[in-house]
C-alpha angles and dihedrals in degrees: 000000000000140000111288094037117129112218140175117241138158092249112213118243119233090261087058095248116138111265136203123293105274140169119257139179120238103231100176143347114226115237122234139037095325102051099189117172125231109220136183122214118243124211135179090211100106095190088070092064118114107215114236091014114054121059123238118215102199127200088234095057109116093237097042093111089061091062096060089214115146099227143352108313142188123231101216103214092181089061102070131151138165121228144170111267090237088071090064109096101192145350114243105182142291142278 
């Protein structure tokens, strides 16, 4: 796993309950013995995008097919969490 990978994870809700299986972007991998990964939630709900902050991954981007996302999506940079890599259920693609 490395930064730029798109993965599937049951992203925790803000009340710490387990959420639905969702795509996420691996932002960083922590160095050292406990190599947790920092991930950002991804959503297809464009109204949730914060202009100038969140990142849009558009279907017309030249590398969109490498993401394996279904539609234009928003990388929600204000929705970050760190997790053990074992919580990640699958790798989707890469940005």
